[in-house]
N, CA, C and O atoms as a DFTB+ gen file, in Angstrom:
548 C
 N C O
     1  1      83.230     115.907      68.664
     2  2      84.473     115.653      67.986
     3  2      84.410     114.261      67.371
     4  3      83.980     113.310      68.024
     5  1      84.811     114.148      66.193
     6  2      84.789     112.863      65.507
     7  2      86.120     112.159      65.719
     8  3      87.187     112.735      65.509
     9  1      86.034     110.918      66.135
    10  2      87.253     110.146      66.377
    11  2      87.781     109.633      65.051
    12  3      87.020     109.225      64.174
    13  1      89.080     109.662      64.924
    14  2      89.686     109.153      63.696
    15  2      91.008     108.491      64.048
    16  3      91.497     108.600      65.172
    17  1      91.562     107.819      63.089
    18  2      92.859     107.185      63.301
    19  2      92.703     105.772      63.841
    20  3      91.598     105.248      63.990
    21  1      93.851     105.180      64.125
    22  2      93.854     103.805      64.623
    23  2      93.170     103.736      65.970
    24  3      93.367     104.612      66.812
    25  1      92.380     102.720      66.183
    26  2      91.754     102.488      67.467
    27  2      90.480     103.273      67.692
    28  3      89.930     103.236      68.792
    29  1      89.994     103.980      66.688
    30  2      88.762     104.748      66.869
    31  2      87.571     103.801      66.907
    32  3      87.562     102.769      66.235
    33  1      86.575     104.161      67.696
    34  2      85.371     103.354      67.735
    35  2      84.717     103.369      66.364
    36  3      84.838     104.333      65.610
    37  1      84.079     102.372      66.083
    38  2      83.324     102.272      64.858
    39  2      82.580     100.959      64.905
    40  3      82.659     100.241      65.901
    41  1      81.882     100.640      63.885
    42  2      81.154      99.378      63.865
    43  2      82.141      98.224      63.966
    44  3      83.073      98.105      63.170
    45  1      81.909      97.367      64.977
    46  2      82.740      96.193      65.133
    47  2      84.054      96.423      65.836
    48  3      84.838      95.485      65.983
    49  1      84.330      97.654      66.285
    50  2      85.591      97.928      66.967
    51  2      85.343      98.029      68.469
    52  3      84.366      98.641      68.900
    53  1      86.218      97.434      69.255
    54  2      86.098      97.463      70.708
    55  2      87.284      98.177      71.351
    56  3      87.698      97.811      72.450
    57  1      87.823      99.168      70.697
    58  2      88.962      99.888      71.244
    59  2      88.543     101.304      71.607
    60  3      87.536     101.802      71.103
    61  1      89.314     101.963      72.487
    62  2      88.923     103.304      72.956
    63  2      88.893     104.340      71.837
    64  3      89.565     104.199      70.815
    65  1      88.098     105.383      72.058
    66  2      88.056     106.502      71.131
    67  2      89.399     107.196      71.165
    68  3      89.857     107.606      72.232
    69  1      90.038     107.336      70.018
    70  2      91.342     107.971      69.947
    71  2      91.335     108.939      68.778
    72  3      90.856     108.619      67.690
    73  1      91.865     110.112      69.016
    74  2      92.044     111.101      67.969
    75  2      93.524     111.085      67.621
    76  3      94.366     111.044      68.519
    77  1      93.853     111.117      66.351
    78  2      95.241     111.033      65.927
    79  2      96.171     112.013      66.599
    80  3      97.304     111.653      66.919
    81  1      95.738     113.232      66.824
    82  2      96.624     114.232      67.430
    83  2      96.332     114.478      68.900
    84  3      97.236     114.833      69.657
    85  1      95.094     114.296      69.315
    86  2      94.729     114.612      70.700
    87  2      94.830     113.427      71.634
    88  3      94.867     113.614      72.851
    89  1      94.876     112.213      71.110
    90  2      94.903     111.033      71.974
    91  2      93.492     110.603      72.315
    92  3      92.585     110.720      71.491
    93  1      93.304     110.102      73.534
    94  2      92.009     109.603      73.985
    95  2      90.997     110.737      73.988
    96  3      91.246     111.794      74.567
    97  1      89.855     110.520      73.343
    98  2      88.798     111.528      73.268
    99  2      87.865     111.406      74.468
   100  3      87.325     112.408      74.938
   101  1      87.676     110.211      74.956
   102  2      86.768     109.953      76.067
   103  2      87.497     110.143      77.392
   104  3      88.653     109.741      77.521
   105  1      86.843     110.743      78.368
   106  2      87.412     110.877      79.705
   107  2      87.504     109.493      80.342
   108  3      86.581     108.693      80.190
   109  1      88.595     109.188      81.052
   110  2      88.771     107.845      81.609
   111  2      87.629     107.380      82.509
   112  3      87.242     106.213      82.455
   113  1      87.085     108.271      83.333
   114  2      86.058     107.834      84.271
   115  2      84.699     107.610      83.602
   116  3      83.756     107.151      84.247
   117  1      84.600     107.930      82.323
   118  2      83.390     107.601      81.577
   119  2      83.277     106.081      81.444
   120  3      82.175     105.533      81.437
   121  1      84.423     105.408      81.340
   122  2      84.447     103.950      81.191
   123  2      83.827     103.251      82.395
   124  3      83.251     102.171      82.263
   125  1      83.945     103.868      83.570
   126  2      83.408     103.252      84.784
   127  2      82.100     103.892      85.218
   128  3      81.650     103.687      86.345
   129  1      81.496     104.656      84.337
   130  2      80.241     105.313      84.675
   131  2      80.408     106.357      85.768
   132  3      79.461     106.654      86.497
   133  1      81.605     106.915      85.884
   134  2      81.873     107.929      86.895
   135  2      82.209     107.359      88.255
   136  3      82.509     108.106      89.186
   137  1      82.160     106.028      88.381
   138  2      82.454     105.403      89.670
   139  2      83.960     105.382      89.914
   140  3      84.742     105.140      88.995
   141  1      84.359     105.634      91.155
   142  2      85.774     105.634      91.499
   143  2      86.129     104.541      92.490
   144  3      87.308     104.316      92.765
   145  1      85.135     103.861      93.027
   146  2      85.382     102.790      93.995
   147  2      84.787     101.477      93.473
   148  3      83.607     101.405      93.132
   149  1      85.637     100.439      93.419
   150  2      85.129      99.140      92.968
   151  2      84.247      98.500      94.030
   152  3      84.385      98.786      95.219
   153  1      83.354      97.643      93.599
   154  2      82.499      96.907      94.527
   155  2      83.263      95.828      95.271
   156  3      82.860      95.417      96.359
   157  1      84.364      95.366      94.694
   158  2      85.210      94.335      95.289
   159  2      86.613      94.912      95.418
   160  3      87.158      95.447      94.453
   161  1      87.194      94.806      96.596
   162  2      88.533      95.349      96.828
   163  2      89.566      94.547      96.048
   164  3      89.621      93.321      96.145
   165  1      90.375      95.249      95.280
   166  2      91.442      94.619      94.512
   167  2      92.758      95.329      94.799
   168  3      92.796      96.549      94.954
   169  1      93.823      94.562      94.868
   170  2      95.165      95.082      95.046
   171  2      95.772      95.286      93.657
   172  3      95.365      94.615      92.708
   173  1      96.723      96.185      93.524
   174  2      97.385      96.366      92.232
   175  2      98.120      95.107      91.789
   176  3      98.346      94.904      90.596
   177  1      98.491      94.264      92.747
   178  2      99.209      93.032      92.423
   179  2      98.301      91.818      92.332
   180  3      98.787      90.704      92.136
   181  1      96.994      92.003      92.470
   182  2      96.058      90.885      92.321
   183  2      96.176      90.315      90.914
   184  3      96.251      91.059      89.936
   185  1      96.193      88.989      90.821
   186  2      96.276      88.333      89.520
   187  2      94.874      88.066      88.997
   188  3      94.058      87.441      89.676
   189  1      94.600      88.535      87.805
   190  2      93.280      88.405      87.191
   191  2      93.327      87.354      86.099
   192  3      94.245      87.331      85.280
   193  1      92.334      86.492      86.097
   194  2      92.216      85.480      85.042
   195  2      90.770      85.417      84.578
   196  3      89.840      85.619      85.359
   197  1      90.599      85.136      83.306
   198  2      89.254      84.974      82.750
   199  2      88.728      83.601      83.137
   200  3      89.480      82.628      83.186
   201  1      87.443      83.532      83.408
   202  2      86.823      82.265      83.806
   203  2      86.234      81.507      82.617
   204  3      85.967      80.309      82.715
   205  1      86.034      82.189      81.514
   206  2      85.390      81.571      80.360
   207  2      83.887      81.811      80.342
   208  3      83.214      81.479      79.367
   209  1      83.360      82.386      81.418
   210  2      81.932      82.707      81.487
   211  2      81.683      83.983      80.689
   212  3      82.388      84.977      80.861
   213  1      80.693      83.950      79.831
   214  2      80.330      85.131      79.042
   215  2      79.241      85.896      79.785
   216  3      78.195      85.331      80.103
   217  1      79.475      87.170      80.064
   218  2      78.446      87.965      80.747
   219  2      77.161      88.014      79.930
   220  3      77.192      88.038      78.699
   221  1      76.047      88.029      80.626
   222  2      74.742      88.056      79.954
   223  2      74.283      89.471      79.652
   224  3      73.223      89.676      79.061
   225  1      75.071      90.429      80.054
   226  2      74.742      91.834      79.792
   227  2      75.707      92.365      78.742
   228  3      76.834      91.882      78.633
   229  1      75.274      93.354      77.970
   230  2      76.197      93.943      76.998
   231  2      77.322      94.674      77.729
   232  3      77.085      95.407      78.689
   233  1      78.537      94.462      77.260
   234  2      79.696      95.101      77.868
   235  2      80.123      96.311      77.063
   236  3      79.973      96.348      75.841
   237  1      80.655      97.298      77.762
   238  2      81.245      98.449      77.095
   239  2      82.590      98.060      76.507
   240  3      83.100      96.972      76.773
   241  1      83.154      98.936      75.719
   242  2      84.419      98.646      75.046
   243  2      85.556      98.386      76.023
   244  3      86.360      97.479      75.807
   245  1      85.636      99.167      77.094
   246  2      86.719      98.986      78.056
   247  2      86.569      97.666      78.812
   248  3      87.556      96.974      79.062
   249  1      85.327      97.319      79.177
   250  2      85.083      96.031      79.827
   251  2      85.522      94.890      78.898
   252  3      86.191      93.951      79.329
   253  1      85.143      94.984      77.641
   254  2      85.477      93.948      76.660
   255  2      86.985      93.841      76.481
   256  3      87.533      92.740      76.429
   257  1      87.651      94.981      76.386
   258  2      89.104      94.991      76.204
   259  2      89.791      94.384      77.429
   260  3      90.722      93.592      77.282
   261  1      89.347      94.744      78.629
   262  2      89.922      94.190      79.855
   263  2      89.717      92.676      79.900
   264  3      90.630      91.936      80.267
   265  1      88.534      92.221      79.533
   266  2      88.244      90.787      79.531
   267  2      89.136      90.056      78.530
   268  3      89.636      88.971      78.826
   269  1      89.334      90.627      77.380
   270  2      90.203      90.001      76.375
   271  2      91.642      89.918      76.868
   272  3      92.319      88.915      76.640
   273  1      92.111      90.958      77.537
   274  2      93.468      90.936      78.076
   275  2      93.612      89.856      79.153
   276  3      94.638      89.179      79.226
   277  1      92.589      89.701      79.981
   278  2      92.615      88.657      81.010
   279  2      92.609      87.269      80.376
   280  3      93.251      86.347      80.879
   281  1      91.892      87.128      79.287
   282  2      91.779      85.829      78.617
   283  2      93.015      85.490      77.786
   284  3      93.254      84.323      77.477
   285  1      93.799      86.504      77.423
   286  2      94.931      86.270      76.537
   287  2      96.182      85.773      77.254
   288  3      97.162      85.418      76.599
   289  1      96.168      85.740      78.580
   290  2      97.326      85.231      79.313
   291  2      96.850      84.412      80.507
   292  3      95.681      84.462      80.888
   293  1      97.777      83.658      81.087
   294  2      97.424      82.812      82.227
   295  2      96.917      83.668      83.388
   296  3      95.906      83.333      84.005
   297  1      97.601      84.755      83.686
   298  2      97.192      85.673      84.740
   299  2      97.887      87.007      84.504
   300  3      99.033      87.053      84.057
   301  1      97.200      88.057      84.799
   302  2      97.751      89.399      84.605
   303  2      97.382      90.243      85.824
   304  3      96.272      90.139      86.347
   305  1      98.311      91.070      86.268
   306  2      98.035      91.895      87.441
   307  2      97.148      93.083      87.076
   308  3      97.051      93.481      85.916
   309  1      96.517      93.622      88.084
   310  2      95.686      94.816      87.896
   311  2      96.550      95.955      87.370
   312  3      96.118      96.709      86.498
   313  1      97.759      96.085      87.890
   314  2      98.666      97.153      87.449
   315  2      99.010      97.008      85.963
   316  3      99.043      98.000      85.234
   317  1      99.266      95.774      85.515
   318  2      99.566      95.543      84.099
   319  2      98.364      95.890      83.226
   320  3      98.515      96.492      82.163
   321  1      97.184      95.512      83.674
   322  2      95.974      95.830      82.913
   323  2      95.787      97.336      82.798
   324  3      95.426      97.842      81.735
   325  1      96.032      98.049      83.886
   326  2      95.898      99.506      83.855
   327  2      96.852     100.104      82.820
   328  3      96.488     101.019      82.082
   329  1      98.063      99.582      82.778
   330  2      99.031     100.073      81.795
   331  2      98.624      99.739      80.374
   332  3      98.742     100.582      79.484
   333  1      98.149      98.529      80.146
   334  2      97.759      98.125      78.796
   335  2      96.492      98.839      78.329
   336  3      96.346      99.144      77.145
   337  1      95.583      99.103      79.258
   338  2      94.343      99.802      78.904
   339  2      94.529     101.319      78.848
   340  3      93.683     102.046      78.327
   341  1      95.654     101.774      79.394
   342  2      95.945     103.214      79.473
   343  2      94.857     103.967      80.225
   344  3      94.392     105.029      79.810
   345  1      94.475     103.375      81.341
   346  2      93.466     103.965      82.212
   347  2      94.015     104.015      83.625
   348  3      94.872     103.205      83.977
   349  1      93.540     104.953      84.448
   350  2      93.963     104.973      85.852
   351  2      93.597     103.664      86.542
   352  3      92.584     103.045      86.215
   353  1      94.414     103.251      87.487
   354  2      94.195     101.991      88.192
   355  2      92.826     101.960      88.867
   356  3      92.187     100.909      88.911
   357  1      92.366     103.095      89.391
   358  2      91.056     103.139      90.051
   359  2      89.940     102.773      89.074
   360  3      88.997     102.074      89.444
   361  1      90.041     103.236      87.846
   362  2      89.045     102.922      86.829
   363  2      89.108     101.445      86.473
   364  3      88.074     100.791      86.342
   365  1      90.309     100.921      86.317
   366  2      90.475      99.513      85.957
   367  2      89.939      98.616      87.067
   368  3      89.342      97.577      86.787
   369  1      90.143      99.005      88.315
   370  2      89.607      98.215      89.431
   371  2      88.079      98.171      89.375
   372  3      87.480      97.138      89.673
   373  1      87.451      99.272      88.998
   374  2      85.981      99.289      88.872
   375  2      85.550      98.365      87.737
   376  3      84.603      97.594      87.891
   377  1      86.237      98.436      86.600
   378  2      85.901      97.573      85.457
   379  2      86.053      96.098      85.830
   380  3      85.188      95.279      85.521
   381  1      87.152      95.772      86.491
   382  2      87.389      94.380      86.881
   383  2      86.388      93.917      87.928
   384  3      85.957      92.764      87.916
   385  1      86.022      94.809      88.826
   386  2      85.004      94.481      89.826
   387  2      83.680      94.138      89.144
   388  3      83.003      93.185      89.530
   389  1      83.322      94.917      88.136
   390  2      82.112      94.618      87.359
   391  2      82.214      93.243      86.714
   392  3      81.280      92.444      86.783
   393  1      83.360      92.973      86.085
   394  2      83.554      91.684      85.419
   395  2      83.521      90.529      86.415
   396  3      83.065      89.435      86.082
   397  1      84.000      90.765      87.634
   398  2      83.919      89.732      88.671
   399  2      82.462      89.500      89.069
   400  3      82.049      88.361      89.287
   401  1      81.686      90.579      89.164
   402  2      80.262      90.444      89.486
   403  2      79.537      89.618      88.424
   404  3      78.603      88.882      88.743
   405  1      79.958      89.734      87.167
   406  2      79.346      88.974      86.076
   407  2      79.875      87.548      86.017
   408  3      79.349      86.724      85.269
   409  1      80.913      87.247      86.801
   410  2      81.512      85.914      86.785
   411  2      82.488      85.698      85.645
   412  3      82.893      84.563      85.392
   413  1      82.876      86.762      84.949
   414  2      83.738      86.644      83.776
   415  2      85.220      86.564      84.117
   416  3      86.001      85.992      83.357
   417  1      85.613      87.134      85.251
   418  2      87.004      87.061      85.688
   419  2      87.046      86.725      87.173
   420  3      86.068      86.900      87.901
   421  1      88.213      86.237      87.600
   422  2      88.407      85.993      89.024
   423  2      89.761      86.555      89.427
   424  3      90.668      86.678      88.603
   425  1      89.886      86.893      90.703
   426  2      91.113      87.487      91.220
   427  2      91.767      86.558      92.215
   428  3      91.100      85.873      92.991
   429  1      93.084      86.549      92.175
   430  2      93.863      85.827      93.170
   431  2      94.697      86.864      93.905
   432  3      95.420      87.639      93.279
   433  1      94.602      86.884      95.214
   434  2      95.354      87.840      96.014
   435  2      96.844      87.629      95.808
   436  3      97.296      86.510      95.569
   437  1      97.605      88.718      95.904
   438  2      99.052      88.574      95.729
   439  2      99.654      87.727      96.843
   440  3      99.191      87.756      97.984
   441  1     100.689      86.976      96.495
   442  2     101.413      86.160      97.473
   443  2     102.759      86.813      97.723
   444  3     103.485      87.164      96.793
   445  1     103.071      86.964      98.982
   446  2     104.329      87.590      99.352
   447  2     105.241      86.569     100.002
   448  3     104.764      85.591     100.577
   449  1     106.554      86.782      99.920
   450  2     107.490      85.853     100.560
   451  2     107.163      85.705     102.049
   452  3     106.895      86.691     102.736
   453  1     107.189      84.490     102.527
   454  2     106.899      84.241     103.928
   455  2     105.419      84.148     104.226
   456  3     105.037      83.925     105.375
   457  1     104.571      84.315     103.217
   458  2     103.130      84.188     103.398
   459  2     102.469      85.358     104.084
   460  3     101.271      85.307     104.363
   461  1     103.215      86.415     104.367
   462  2     102.637      87.571     105.049
   463  2     101.931      88.508     104.098
   464  3     101.869      88.270     102.892
   465  1     101.413      89.547     104.645
   466  2     100.816      90.598     103.824
   467  2     101.459      91.909     104.228
   468  3     102.057      92.012     105.299
   469  1     101.336      92.905     103.378
   470  2     101.976      94.186     103.612
   471  2     100.942      95.294     103.615
   472  3     100.005      95.287     102.817
   473  1     101.117      96.232     104.507
   474  2     100.288      97.430     104.495
   475  2     100.835      98.350     103.412
   476  3     101.986      98.216     102.997
   477  1     100.005      99.284     102.957
   478  2     100.403     100.186     101.879
   479  2     101.644     100.998     102.242
   480  3     102.420     101.360     101.358
   481  1     101.844     101.287     103.520
   482  2     102.992     102.089     103.928
   483  2     104.043     101.260     104.679
   484  3     104.875     101.811     105.400
   485  1     104.000      99.949     104.506
   486  2     104.888      99.042     105.224
   487  2     106.289      99.101     104.628
   488  3     106.474      98.849     103.438
   489  1     107.268      99.433     105.453
   490  2     108.647      99.525     104.997
   491  2     109.189      98.160     104.595
   492  3     110.079      98.074     103.749
   493  1     108.667      97.098     105.186
   494  2     109.160      95.767     104.845
   495  2     108.842      95.410     103.390
   496  3     109.585      94.649     102.770
   497  1     107.764      95.942     102.844
   498  2     107.461      95.723     101.426
   499  2     108.536      96.368     100.562
   500  3     109.036      95.750      99.622
   501  1     108.883      97.590     100.876
   502  2     109.921      98.276     100.105
   503  2     111.255      97.538     100.204
   504  3     111.981      97.430      99.215
   505  1     111.575      97.036     101.381
   506  2     112.817      96.283     101.548
   507  2     112.779      94.981     100.754
   508  3     113.792      94.580     100.180
   509  1     111.632      94.321     100.715
   510  2     111.497      93.086      99.931
   511  2     111.667      93.369      98.446
   512  3     112.317      92.596      97.741
   513  1     111.094      94.465      97.961
   514  2     111.244      94.850      96.559
   515  2     112.709      95.155      96.253
   516  3     113.247      94.701      95.242
   517  1     113.347      95.921      97.128
   518  2     114.752      96.264      96.948
   519  2     115.611      95.000      96.935
   520  3     116.511      94.876      96.104
   521  1     115.349      94.078      97.828
   522  2     116.094      92.822      97.886
   523  2     115.904      92.034      96.586
   524  3     116.870      91.492      96.047
   525  1     114.687      91.968      96.087
   526  2     114.416      91.273      94.834
   527  2     115.140      91.902      93.652
   528  3     115.665      91.199      92.789
   529  1     115.164      93.224      93.620
   530  2     115.867      93.920      92.534
   531  2     117.363      93.679      92.609
   532  3     118.012      93.490      91.580
   533  1     117.912      93.685      93.799
   534  2     119.348      93.449      93.958
   535  2     119.723      92.039      93.481
   536  3     120.775      91.849      92.870
   537  1     118.866      91.058      93.759
   538  2     119.150      89.689      93.314
   539  2     119.145      89.571      91.804
   540  3     119.860      88.737      91.248
   541  1     118.360      90.384      91.136
   542  2     118.277      90.316      89.663
   543  2     119.441      91.042      88.988
   544  3     119.749      90.769      87.828
   545  1     120.081      91.950      89.694
   546  2     121.179      92.718      89.082
   547  2     122.476      92.052      89.239
   548  3     123.495      92.568      88.781
């Protein structure tokens, strides 16, 4: 299938293959070489920042796009990157893990009120989120 429309790969383009009517032409896990587990554990709330180090290996389009997004702001969460890249979080974690191995990005663990950490099924995390939302409303 030939990609067409905005964002299609071509010479000099680093954006995903997109078909005007079908959307993404490439399967998401192709970006990570079929890998579903990152080499470095990352939380969805981990803050990613670019280090300024240029990888010595050629990067794929998704790696390049993720690196540019990290470099374009002071810090961006893994969840935000997944949304901007329009890829599953598991794939984005693999891409970011690769970039960390190359020294191109670094991660900062999320900080929670009181300095504690939360388990994935911890009710106190949900209560903290609810409390934060109530304060904003």
